[in-house]
C-alpha positions as CSV (number, residue, x, y, z in Angstrom):
1,M,35.2,11.7,73.1
2,P,31.8,13.1,72.5
3,E,33.3,15.2,69.7
4,E,34.8,12.2,68.0
5,N,31.4,10.4,68.2
6,T,29.7,13.3,66.5
7,T,32.2,13.3,63.7
8,A,31.9,9.6,63.2
9,Q,28.1,9.9,63.1
10,N,28.2,12.8,60.6
11,Q,30.6,10.7,58.3
12,K,28.1,7.8,58.5
13,K,25.2,10.1,57.5
14,G,27.2,11.5,54.6
15,G,28.1,8.0,53.5
16,G,24.4,7.2,53.4
17,K,23.7,10.1,51.2
18,K,26.4,9.1,48.8
19,K,24.9,5.6,48.6
20,S,21.4,7.0,47.9
21,V,22.8,9.2,45.1
22,I,24.7,6.3,43.6
23,I,21.6,4.1,43.8
24,S,19.5,6.8,42.2
25,I,21.9,7.2,39.3
26,V,22.0,3.5,38.7
27,I,18.2,3.2,38.8
28,G,18.0,6.2,36.4
29,A,20.5,4.6,34.0
30,I,18.6,1.3,34.0
31,I,15.3,3.2,33.3
32,V,17.0,5.1,30.4
33,L,18.4,1.8,29.0
34,V,15.0,0.1,29.2
35,I,13.4,3.0,27.3
36,L,16.0,2.9,24.6
37,I,15.6,-0.9,24.2
38,V,11.8,-0.5,23.9
39,A,12.2,2.4,21.4
40,L,14.7,0.3,19.3
41,I,12.3,-2.7,19.2
42,L,9.4,-0.5,18.1
43,L,11.5,1.1,15.4
44,L,12.7,-2.2,14.0
45,R,9.1,-3.6,14.0
46,N,7.8,-0.6,12.1
47,T,10.5,-0.8,9.4
48,G,9.5,-4.4,8.6
49,E,5.9,-3.4,7.7
50,K,5.0,-3.3,4.0
51,E,4.4,0.0,2.4
52,E,0.8,0.6,1.5
53,V,-0.1,0.3,-2.2
54,K,-1.1,3.6,-3.6
55,R,-4.4,3.7,-5.5
56,Q,-5.4,6.5,-7.8
57,V,-8.0,7.3,-10.4
58,I,-6.9,8.9,-13.6
59,T,-9.3,10.8,-15.7
60,Q,-8.8,12.9,-18.8
61,E,-8.9,16.0,-16.7
62,T,-6.2,14.9,-14.2
63,V,-3.9,12.9,-16.4
64,E,-1.1,15.5,-16.5
65,Q,-1.2,15.9,-12.7
66,E,-1.1,12.2,-12.1
67,I,1.8,11.8,-14.4
68,A,3.8,14.5,-12.6
69,A,2.9,13.0,-9.2
70,A,3.8,9.5,-10.3
71,T,7.3,10.6,-11.5
72,E,8.0,12.0,-8.0
73,D,7.4,8.5,-6.4
74,V,10.6,6.7,-7.1
75,R,10.4,3.0,-6.3
76,D,11.5,-0.3,-7.9
77,V,8.7,-0.1,-10.4
78,P,8.7,0.4,-14.2
79,E,9.3,4.0,-15.3
80,S,6.4,3.8,-17.7
81,Y,3.7,1.3,-18.5
82,I,1.4,1.0,-21.5
83,V,-1.9,-0.7,-21.4
84,T,-4.3,-0.3,-24.3
85,Q,-8.0,-0.5,-23.6
86,N,-11.3,0.8,-24.8
87,S,-13.2,2.8,-22.2
88,D,-16.9,1.9,-22.7
89,W,-17.7,-1.8,-22.3
90,V,-21.0,-3.3,-23.3
91,F,-22.3,-6.6,-21.9
92,P,-25.5,-8.1,-23.3
93,T,-26.2,-9.5,-19.8
94,W,-23.9,-9.6,-16.7
95,D,-23.0,-13.2,-17.4
96,T,-22.6,-12.9,-21.2
97,P,-19.1,-12.0,-22.6
98,S,-18.7,-8.5,-23.9
99,A,-18.1,-8.2,-27.6
100,N,-16.1,-5.0,-27.2
101,A,-14.3,-5.0,-23.8
102,Y,-10.6,-5.1,-24.7
103,V,-7.3,-4.8,-22.8
104,E,-3.7,-5.2,-24.1
105,N,-0.6,-5.4,-22.0
106,D,2.0,-3.8,-24.3
107,A,4.9,-6.1,-25.4
108,N,7.5,-3.5,-24.4
109,N,6.3,-3.4,-20.7
110,E,8.7,-4.8,-18.1
111,T,6.1,-6.7,-16.0
112,P,2.9,-8.7,-16.3
113,V,-0.4,-7.1,-15.2
114,Y,-3.9,-8.0,-14.1
115,F,-6.9,-5.8,-13.5
116,D,-9.9,-5.5,-11.2
117,L,-13.1,-3.9,-12.4
118,V,-14.5,-2.0,-9.4
119,L,-18.0,-0.5,-9.3
120,D,-17.5,3.1,-8.2
121,S,-20.9,3.4,-6.4
122,T,-20.1,0.5,-4.0
123,G,-16.4,-0.2,-4.2
124,E,-17.2,-3.8,-5.1
125,T,-15.0,-5.7,-7.5
126,I,-17.2,-7.1,-10.2
127,Y,-14.5,-8.7,-12.3
128,S,-10.9,-9.8,-11.8
129,S,-8.8,-10.7,-14.8
130,P,-6.1,-13.4,-15.1
131,I,-2.5,-12.3,-15.3
132,L,-1.7,-10.8,-18.7
133,M,1.9,-11.3,-19.8
134,Q,3.7,-8.7,-21.9
135,G,2.1,-8.6,-25.3
136,A,-1.1,-10.4,-24.3
137,T,-4.5,-9.2,-25.3
138,F,-7.6,-10.0,-23.4
139,S,-11.3,-9.8,-24.4
140,G,-14.5,-11.8,-24.5
141,F,-15.1,-12.0,-20.8
142,A,-18.3,-11.7,-18.7
143,L,-18.7,-10.1,-15.3
144,D,-18.1,-12.1,-12.1
145,K,-21.0,-10.4,-10.2
146,E,-24.6,-10.1,-11.2
147,L,-25.7,-6.6,-12.2
148,P,-29.1,-5.5,-13.4
149,A,-29.5,-3.7,-16.8
150,G,-28.0,-0.2,-16.7
151,T,-24.9,2.0,-17.2
152,Y,-22.3,2.0,-14.4
153,T,-19.3,4.1,-13.7
154,C,-16.3,1.9,-12.8
155,T,-12.6,2.0,-12.2
156,L,-10.1,-0.4,-13.7
157,V,-7.4,-1.0,-11.2
158,Y,-4.3,-2.3,-12.9
159,H,-1.9,-4.3,-10.8
160,L,1.7,-4.4,-12.1
161,V,3.2,-7.6,-10.7
162,D,6.6,-9.2,-10.3
163,D,7.7,-12.7,-11.2
164,E,6.0,-14.1,-8.0
165,Q,2.8,-12.2,-8.9
166,N,3.3,-9.7,-6.0
167,T,1.8,-6.3,-6.7
168,L,4.6,-3.7,-7.4
169,T,2.2,-0.8,-7.8
170,T,-1.3,-0.1,-9.1
171,T,-2.8,2.5,-11.4
172,S,-6.4,3.2,-12.0
173,V,-8.4,4.3,-15.0
174,G,-12.0,5.4,-15.1
175,T,-14.3,3.6,-17.4
176,S,-18.0,2.8,-17.9
177,I,-19.9,-0.4,-18.5
178,Q,-23.4,-1.0,-19.8
179,V,-25.4,-4.1,-19.0
180,Q,-28.1,-4.3,-21.7
181,Q,-30.5,-6.8,-20.1
């Protein structure tokens, strides 16, 4: 009898070990499942974020490099875009319209455009244009922000927009302005 008792006790102990192994496997599977669900949620949340708009400054020295880089970035934006402008704008005073500042959105472009005139030294936008439809010309405007007399290096940031006026992409062109008084 004592031998039968020992065998029964050993079987019970072995059964307890099997239960522990099964419970450990189940808990491990639950942990892995929770990790996968959290990773999936984070992945789906990140894919819903908007892509940051690329901002670049184009000068005469870097125009070929910028054109090559722009053709590598394939998105749902126009393949080419023509905006005609002069590069040195003169304002009699900051709040007096310029006689020579000129921008034209080419009639053959696929989208409307607007521009921000940004002061390079501070990053401040000193003028924002209205939307220019294809073929529109724009001139005779004053600055939005007060500037003392002087010559300033600026960047024109062109925003190509869709029908709902959402920015598709931007491109930047260096320019200078002079405030005479």
